[in-house]
C-alpha atoms as one frame of an Amber mdcrd trajectory, in Angstrom:
protein
  12.661  69.960  12.624  14.247  73.380  12.880  17.710  73.081  11.266  19.119
  76.139  13.086  18.347  74.586  16.481  20.103  71.342  15.448  23.204  73.288
  14.469  23.145  75.162  17.774  22.872  71.874  19.678  25.696  70.401  17.645
  27.926  73.409  18.310  26.966  73.344  21.973  27.858  69.662  22.246  31.245
  70.278  20.610  31.892  73.158  23.000  30.928  71.034  25.994  33.159  68.257
  24.691  36.119  70.613  24.593  35.412  72.245  27.952  35.037  68.847  29.581
  38.004  67.269  27.823  40.970  65.911  29.760  43.127  68.607  28.158  40.807
  71.355  29.441  40.868  69.868  32.927  44.670  69.737  32.888  44.832  73.299
  31.554  42.605  74.528  34.397  44.705  72.738  37.003  47.833  74.151  35.373
  46.325  77.643  35.645  45.368  77.190  39.288  48.749  75.856  40.349  50.669
  78.380  38.253  48.774  81.320  39.745  49.035  79.789  43.210  52.810  79.410
  42.943  53.036  82.988  41.674  51.121  84.173  44.732  53.388  82.122  46.993
  56.397  83.916  45.522  54.637  87.265  45.890  53.902  86.520  49.555  57.441
  85.354  50.265  58.901  88.488  48.696  56.460  91.042  50.135  56.413  89.455
  53.611  60.027  88.374  53.500  60.844  88.529  57.217  57.792  86.592  58.409
  58.373  83.791  55.947  62.132  83.806  56.519  61.417  83.382  60.236  59.553
  80.184  59.385  62.594  78.761  57.588  64.872  79.991  60.380  62.860  78.211
  63.105  62.552  74.994  61.109  66.305  74.941  60.437  67.164  75.857  64.048
  64.849  73.120  65.347  64.253  75.427  68.322  60.645  74.353  68.855  61.203
  70.591  68.484  61.614  68.117  71.342  65.320  69.132  71.529  66.638  65.565
  71.664  70.432  65.545  71.906  70.356  62.667  69.395  68.950  64.930  66.663
  69.950  68.509  67.486  73.213  68.108  65.548  71.034  68.579  62.445  70.099
  72.149  63.375  71.348  75.003  61.218  71.515  78.353  62.977  73.882  80.283
  60.736  71.823  83.262  59.472  73.706  83.325  56.172  72.878  79.686  55.432
  69.234  80.269  56.378  69.054  83.272  54.051  70.669  81.342  51.197  68.236
  78.464  51.661  65.250  80.817  51.807  66.311  82.707  48.680  66.801  79.381
  46.872  63.308  78.288  47.926  61.814  81.520  46.579  63.793  81.173  43.334
  62.590  77.558  42.918  58.999  78.677  43.529  59.380  81.495  40.995  60.725
  79.189  38.303  57.946  76.697  39.068  55.333  79.436  38.677  56.919  80.621
  35.426  57.001  77.108  33.971  53.378  76.417  34.928  52.154  79.752  33.574
  54.097  79.173  30.367  52.419  75.762  30.177  49.040  77.450  30.597  49.744
  79.741  27.641  50.783  76.681  25.630  47.517  74.919  26.562  45.502  77.966
  25.533  47.334  78.202  22.209  47.107  74.467  21.552  50.869  73.986  21.520
  52.451  70.524  21.937  54.836  71.999  24.541  51.933  72.260  27.004  52.247
  68.678  28.237  55.994  68.650  28.908  55.856  72.125  30.475  53.040  71.109
  32.825  54.998  67.977  33.676  58.146  69.939  34.501  56.212  72.494  36.584
  54.404  69.870  38.626  57.543  67.782  39.110  59.250  70.934  40.410  56.329
  71.482  42.784  56.470  67.844  43.952  60.226  68.116  44.526  59.869  71.323
  46.534  56.925  70.373  48.708  57.486  66.615  48.859  61.260  66.481  48.876
  62.046  69.845  50.407  59.315  70.468  52.945  57.994  66.988  53.787  61.245
  65.004  53.639  63.889  67.572  54.590  61.821  69.967  56.708  59.442  67.405
  58.157  61.823  64.555  58.879  65.390  65.823  58.833  64.612  69.038  60.726
  61.733  67.366  62.622  59.202  70.033  61.686  56.447  67.602  62.706  57.479
  68.083  66.340  56.812  71.828  66.313  53.461  73.259  67.350  54.359  76.717
  66.034  56.454  76.073  62.911  54.897  72.990  61.340  54.186  73.424  57.638
  53.596  69.749  56.863  49.880  70.129  56.209  50.393  72.891  53.644  53.317
  70.996  52.104  51.233  67.838  51.799  48.385  69.821  50.217  50.745  71.216
  47.570  52.355  67.824  47.017  48.933  66.222  46.424  47.699  68.955  44.076
  50.815  68.685  41.912  50.618  64.878  42.024  46.982  64.953  40.902  47.997
  67.207  38.022  50.716  64.759  37.003  48.328  61.808  37.217  45.650  63.565
  35.160  48.244  64.618  32.625  49.544  61.077  32.267  45.994  59.665  32.021
  45.109  62.039  29.192  47.018  60.502  26.335  45.963  62.812  23.554  48.258
  65.643  22.566  47.061  69.226  22.434  44.558  69.781  19.647
């Protein structure tokens, strides 16, 4: 038996064990969602008016069924729309920063990686689940709009962050 080949196989198996570990999987998902949220912020800032229009139409409920029983919910004040949109962008930016900080912690093997990933994904769940699905989808009836319905994208983001949280909770070992 060639001893050098056995060592190479042993090192390869250790490497594969690390790459395929639950921590590596969580780190990769942290990276993907952190970069994604960063790009969302970039898009909202560089294409501010287009994305603000989305928030404006959802809040105004101008493309919903226009039921008199629900139109009292509409917000048409441009200042309030702008404040809400800026707060959304700020929340997205902090979420991206937390997730990218978590990624660095994963790469450096820091114990802070787990709680940072948790906070980032909970922020993402709150924004897309609570903000867009609950408030936008149900309170402002976004589901009724053919033109300004972001429920599919919100659900996608909610699920991705939820999967990250589930994987994180299933992997019980701390960073090594």
